[in-house]
Backbone as a printed PyTorch tensor [residue, N CA C, xyz], in Angstrom:
tensor([[[ -8.6600,   2.8450,  26.9750],
         [ -7.2420,   3.0850,  26.8110],
         [ -6.4760,   2.1150,  27.7000]],

        [[ -5.4650,   1.5080,  27.1160],
         [ -4.6110,   0.6080,  27.8960],
         [ -3.4160,   1.3840,  28.4280]],

        [[ -2.7860,   0.8530,  29.4680],
         [ -1.7040,   1.5200,  30.1830],
         [ -0.4890,   1.8550,  29.3430]],

        [[  0.4080,   2.5610,  29.9560],
         [  1.6310,   3.0380,  29.3140],
         [  2.6040,   1.8750,  29.1200]],

        [[  3.1610,   1.7950,  27.9170],
         [  4.0820,   0.6990,  27.5910],
         [  5.1900,   1.1990,  26.6730]],

        [[  6.0690,   0.2750,  26.3070],
         [  7.1630,   0.6020,  25.4050],
         [  6.7500,   0.3630,  23.9510]],

        [[  7.6870,   0.6270,  23.0360],
         [  7.4090,   0.5340,  21.6040],
         [  7.0500,  -0.8930,  21.1790]],

        [[  7.6790,  -1.8870,  21.8020],
         [  7.3520,  -3.2790,  21.4820],
         [  5.8820,  -3.5740,  21.7360]],

        [[  5.3630,  -3.1020,  22.8570],
         [  3.9420,  -3.2980,  23.1520],
         [  3.0850,  -2.4990,  22.1780]],

        [[  3.5330,  -1.2960,  21.8350],
         [  2.7790,  -0.4860,  20.8680],
         [  2.6530,  -1.2280,  19.5360]],

        [[  3.7270,  -1.8870,  19.0850],
         [  3.6620,  -2.6730,  17.8450],
         [  2.6710,  -3.8270,  17.9740]],

        [[  2.6720,  -4.4890,  19.1140],
         [  1.7040,  -5.5730,  19.3240],
         [  0.2750,  -5.0410,  19.2720]],

        [[  0.0370,  -3.9000,  19.8980],
         [ -1.3010,  -3.3030,  19.8460],
         [ -1.6970,  -2.9970,  18.4030]],

        [[ -0.7670,  -2.4150,  17.6270],
         [ -1.0600,  -2.1150,  16.2260],
         [ -1.4290,  -3.3910,  15.4640]],

        [[ -0.6590,  -4.4520,  15.6780],
         [ -0.9210,  -5.7260,  14.9890],
         [ -2.2670,  -6.3250,  15.3840]],

        [[ -2.7770,  -5.9300,  16.5410],
         [ -4.0810,  -6.4060,  17.0080],
         [ -5.2050,  -5.4250,  16.7010]],

        [[ -4.9460,  -4.4900,  15.7860],
         [ -5.9980,  -3.6000,  15.3030],
         [ -6.2620,  -2.3660,  16.1400]],

        [[ -5.3950,  -2.0780,  17.1030],
         [ -5.6070,  -0.8990,  17.9370],
         [ -4.8510,   0.2930,  17.3740]],

        [[ -5.2930,   1.4820,  17.7620],
         [ -4.5940,   2.7220,  17.4430],
         [ -3.7150,   3.0620,  18.6450]],

        [[ -2.5440,   3.6290,  18.3770],
         [ -1.6270,   3.9730,  19.4590],
         [ -1.1000,   5.3940,  19.2900]],

        [[ -0.6520,   5.9620,  20.4100],
         [ -0.0470,   7.2920,  20.4080],
         [  0.9170,   7.3830,  21.5750]],

        [[  1.7610,   8.3880,  21.5220],
         [  2.6480,   8.6860,  22.6470],
         [  2.0700,   9.8320,  23.4480]],

        [[  2.1810,   9.7310,  24.7430],
         [  1.7470,  10.8400,  25.5890],
         [  2.5830,  12.0830,  25.3140]],

        [[  3.8280,  11.9070,  24.9010],
         [  4.7370,  13.0190,  24.6730],
         [  4.5020,  13.7960,  23.3880]],

        [[  3.6070,  13.3330,  22.5140],
         [  3.3300,  14.0660,  21.2830],
         [  2.5190,  15.3160,  21.5880]],

        [[  2.8500,  16.4080,  20.9140],
         [  2.1990,  17.6880,  21.1730],
         [  0.8650,  17.8570,  20.4550]],

        [[  0.7200,  17.2680,  19.2790],
         [ -0.4860,  17.4800,  18.4800],
         [ -1.6980,  16.7450,  19.0350]],

        [[ -2.8290,  17.4340,  19.1130],
         [ -4.0690,  16.8070,  19.5830],
         [ -4.6230,  15.8740,  18.5230]],

        [[ -5.0810,  14.7130,  18.9490],
         [ -5.7430,  13.7790,  18.0450],
         [ -4.8220,  12.9650,  17.1630]],

        [[ -3.5210,  13.0550,  17.3770],
         [ -2.5760,  12.2860,  16.5610],
         [ -2.5360,  10.8430,  17.0470]],

        [[ -2.4960,   9.9080,  16.1050],
         [ -2.3340,   8.5040,  16.4650],
         [ -1.8120,   7.7240,  15.2750]],

        [[ -1.3290,   6.5170,  15.5400],
         [ -0.8530,   5.5980,  14.5090],
         [ -1.8500,   4.4720,  14.3290]],

        [[ -1.8950,   3.9250,  13.1120],
         [ -2.7080,   2.7440,  12.8410],
         [ -2.0180,   1.9070,  11.7760]],

        [[ -2.2730,   0.6170,  11.8140],
         [ -1.6720,  -0.3110,  10.8610],
         [ -2.5550,  -0.4200,   9.6240]],

        [[ -1.9510,  -0.2280,   8.4650],
         [ -2.6420,  -0.4270,   7.1890],
         [ -2.2890,  -1.8370,   6.7420]],

        [[ -3.2880,  -2.7230,   6.6680],
         [ -2.9810,  -4.1050,   6.3050],
         [ -2.5320,  -4.2200,   4.8470]],

        [[ -1.8020,  -5.2550,   4.5720],
         [ -1.3920,  -5.5060,   3.2000],
         [ -2.5720,  -5.9390,   2.3450]],

        [[ -2.4310,  -5.7620,   1.0490],
         [ -3.4820,  -6.1520,   0.1130],
         [ -2.8630,  -6.2680,  -1.2820]],

        [[ -3.6650,  -6.6690,  -2.2140],
         [ -3.2670,  -6.6150,  -3.6200],
         [ -4.3390,  -5.8310,  -4.3600]],

        [[ -3.9290,  -5.1210,  -5.3890],
         [ -4.9030,  -4.4020,  -6.2110],
         [ -4.3520,  -4.2240,  -7.6130]],

        [[ -5.2550,  -3.9030,  -8.5320],
         [ -4.8660,  -3.6980,  -9.9240],
         [ -4.6600,  -2.2120, -10.1780]],

        [[ -3.5350,  -1.8890, -10.7950],
         [ -3.1750,  -0.5100, -11.0950],
         [ -4.2070,   0.0900, -12.0480]],

        [[ -4.7290,   1.2820, -11.6560],
         [ -5.7180,   1.9250, -12.5200],
         [ -5.6020,   3.4410, -12.5470]],

        [[ -4.5890,   4.0270, -11.8460],
         [ -4.4530,   5.4900, -11.8460],
         [ -3.0200,   5.8900, -11.4790]],

        [[ -2.6740,   7.1370, -11.8120],
         [ -1.3680,   7.6440, -11.4040],
         [ -1.2860,   7.6900,  -9.8780]],

        [[ -0.1380,   7.6350,  -9.2900],
         [  1.1730,   7.6770,  -9.9320],
         [  1.6770,   6.3100, -10.3780]],

        [[  0.9210,   5.2430, -10.0700],
         [  1.4020,   3.9110, -10.4480],
         [  1.3190,   3.6630, -11.9500]],

        [[  0.3340,   4.2900, -12.6310],
         [  0.3430,   4.2260, -14.0980],
         [  1.5740,   4.9870, -14.5580]],

        [[  2.2850,   4.4400, -15.4450],
         [  3.5650,   5.0180, -15.8470],
         [  4.7240,   4.2380, -15.2410]],

        [[  4.4540,   3.5740, -14.1250],
         [  5.4270,   2.6720, -13.5290],
         [  5.0610,   1.2430, -13.9180]],

        [[  3.7490,   0.9560, -13.8500],
         [  3.2020,  -0.3500, -14.2200],
         [  2.1580,  -0.1480, -15.3110]],

        [[  1.9150,  -1.1860, -16.0720],
         [  0.8300,  -1.1450, -17.0550],
         [ -0.5010,  -1.2080, -16.3270]],

        [[ -1.5190,  -0.5740, -16.8960],
         [ -2.8560,  -0.6150, -16.3080],
         [ -3.3090,  -2.0670, -16.1790]],

        [[ -3.8950,  -2.3960, -15.0350],
         [ -4.3780,  -3.7440, -14.7800],
         [ -3.3630,  -4.6590, -14.1120]],

        [[ -2.1010,  -4.2110, -14.0200],
         [ -1.0920,  -5.0180, -13.3440],
         [ -1.4620,  -5.1620, -11.8760]],

        [[ -1.4550,  -6.3850, -11.3720],
         [ -1.7530,  -6.6050,  -9.9620],
         [ -0.4700,  -6.4300,  -9.1610]],

        [[ -0.5340,  -5.5690,  -8.1490],
         [  0.6390,  -5.3600,  -7.3110],
         [  0.3090,  -5.6620,  -5.8580]],

        [[  1.3530,  -5.9870,  -5.1320],
         [  1.2280,  -6.2570,  -3.7040],
         [  1.4710,  -4.9540,  -2.9520]],

        [[  0.5260,  -4.5730,  -2.1150],
         [  0.6150,  -3.3890,  -1.2720],
         [  0.9540,  -3.8870,   0.1220]],

        [[  2.1750,  -3.6520,   0.5620],
         [  2.6630,  -4.2130,   1.8270],
         [  2.0680,  -3.4940,   3.0370]],

        [[  1.9110,  -4.2190,   4.1460],
         [  1.4310,  -3.5680,   5.3630],
         [  2.4120,  -2.4860,   5.8050]],

        [[  1.8590,  -1.4300,   6.3880],
         [  2.6850,  -0.3250,   6.8820],
         [  1.9170,   0.4580,   7.9360]],

        [[  2.6220,   1.3500,   8.6100],
         [  2.0130,   2.1580,   9.6600],
         [  1.8150,   3.5770,   9.1360]],

        [[  0.5940,   4.0950,   9.3140],
         [  0.2700,   5.4750,   8.9620],
         [ -0.0450,   6.2510,  10.2300]],

        [[  0.0520,   7.5730,  10.1210],
         [ -0.2880,   8.4630,  11.2300],
         [ -1.4190,   9.3940,  10.8250]],

        [[ -2.4050,   9.5300,  11.7150],
         [ -3.3870,  10.5980,  11.5750],
         [ -2.7750,  11.7970,  12.2870]],

        [[ -2.5900,  12.8770,  11.5590],
         [ -1.9310,  14.0560,  12.1070],
         [ -2.9190,  14.9660,  12.8280]],

        [[ -2.3960,  15.9900,  13.4790],
         [ -3.2270,  16.9260,  14.2360],
         [ -4.2110,  17.6700,  13.3410]],

        [[ -3.8650,  17.8680,  12.0560],
         [ -4.7890,  18.5770,  11.1570],
         [ -5.7400,  17.6400,  10.4220]],

        [[ -5.7070,  16.3400,  10.7730],
         [ -6.6220,  15.3760,  10.1760],
         [ -6.0960,  14.6760,   8.9370]],

        [[ -4.8950,  15.0280,   8.4900],
         [ -4.2940,  14.3590,   7.3380],
         [ -3.7830,  12.9880,   7.7530]],

        [[ -3.4890,  12.1440,   6.7720],
         [ -2.8740,  10.8390,   7.0140],
         [ -1.5790,  10.7910,   6.2180]],

        [[ -0.4980,  10.3780,   6.9090],
         [  0.8120,  10.2930,   6.2690],
         [  1.4880,   8.9820,   6.6590]],

        [[  2.3620,   8.4460,   5.7920],
         [  3.1700,   7.2960,   6.2020],
         [  4.0300,   7.7070,   7.3870]],

        [[  4.3060,   6.7590,   8.2760],
         [  5.0460,   7.0760,   9.4960],
         [  6.2520,   6.1680,   9.6410]],

        [[  7.3710,   6.7510,  10.0740],
         [  8.5750,   6.0030,  10.4350],
         [  8.9570,   6.3870,  11.8540]],

        [[  9.3230,   5.4070,  12.6500],
         [  9.6930,   5.6630,  14.0400],
         [ 11.0540,   6.3450,  14.1210]],

        [[ 11.1370,   7.3410,  14.9910],
         [ 12.4210,   7.9650,  15.2970],
         [ 13.0940,   7.1680,  16.4150]],

        [[ 14.3510,   7.4540,  16.6640],
         [ 15.0480,   6.8300,  17.7880],
         [ 14.3050,   7.1330,  19.0910]],

        [[ 13.8490,   8.3740,  19.2420],
         [ 13.1300,   8.7690,  20.4420],
         [ 11.8440,   7.9690,  20.5950]],

        [[ 11.0980,   7.7980,  19.4880],
         [  9.8510,   7.0200,  19.5390],
         [ 10.1220,   5.5750,  19.9450]],

        [[ 11.1610,   4.9710,  19.3710],
         [ 11.4390,   3.5640,  19.6570],
         [ 11.8870,   3.3320,  21.0970]],

        [[ 12.5130,   4.3210,  21.7010],
         [ 13.0010,   4.1560,  23.0670],
         [ 12.0370,   4.6950,  24.1200]],

        [[ 10.9740,   5.3380,  23.6900],
         [ 10.0120,   5.9360,  24.6160],
         [  9.2290,   4.8660,  25.3630]],

        [[  8.7920,   5.2060,  26.5410],
         [  7.9750,   4.3220,  27.3530],
         [  6.6710,   5.0030,  27.7430]],

        [[  6.1580,   5.8400,  26.8150],
         [  4.8950,   6.5380,  27.0640],
         [  3.8290,   6.2120,  26.0110]],

        [[  3.9210,   5.0030,  25.4310],
         [  2.9470,   4.5650,  24.4220],
         [  1.6620,   4.1150,  25.1030]],

        [[  0.5440,   4.4150,  24.4560],
         [ -0.7630,   3.9960,  24.9550],
         [ -1.7110,   3.7710,  23.7820]],

        [[ -2.7690,   3.0320,  24.0150],
         [ -3.7970,   2.8720,  23.0020],
         [ -4.7300,   4.0740,  23.0780]],

        [[ -5.3730,   4.3590,  21.9460],
         [ -6.3670,   5.4300,  21.8930],
         [ -7.6550,   4.8770,  21.3150]],

        [[ -8.7430,   5.5130,  21.6450],
         [-10.0690,   5.0840,  21.1370],
         [-10.3930,   5.7250,  19.8200]]])
């Protein structure tokens, strides 16, 4: 685990393949990780119906969160998260 830093450092850690979390989060085992961008061919809903099957689409990089119950959800930073100085890497 690397030391406590601000959100800017947390973003750098994510870009370098590390998982990050805030000490202030209540849920055990919660962390963020970067999902790299990719391209893939549409082959199932919900994208079928929006695109024709076989259409190649660009999947942009984004940040996901592993939640306390083990689920994975897309994540957006709150004002509190962006201004916090309790970010750290997790193993």
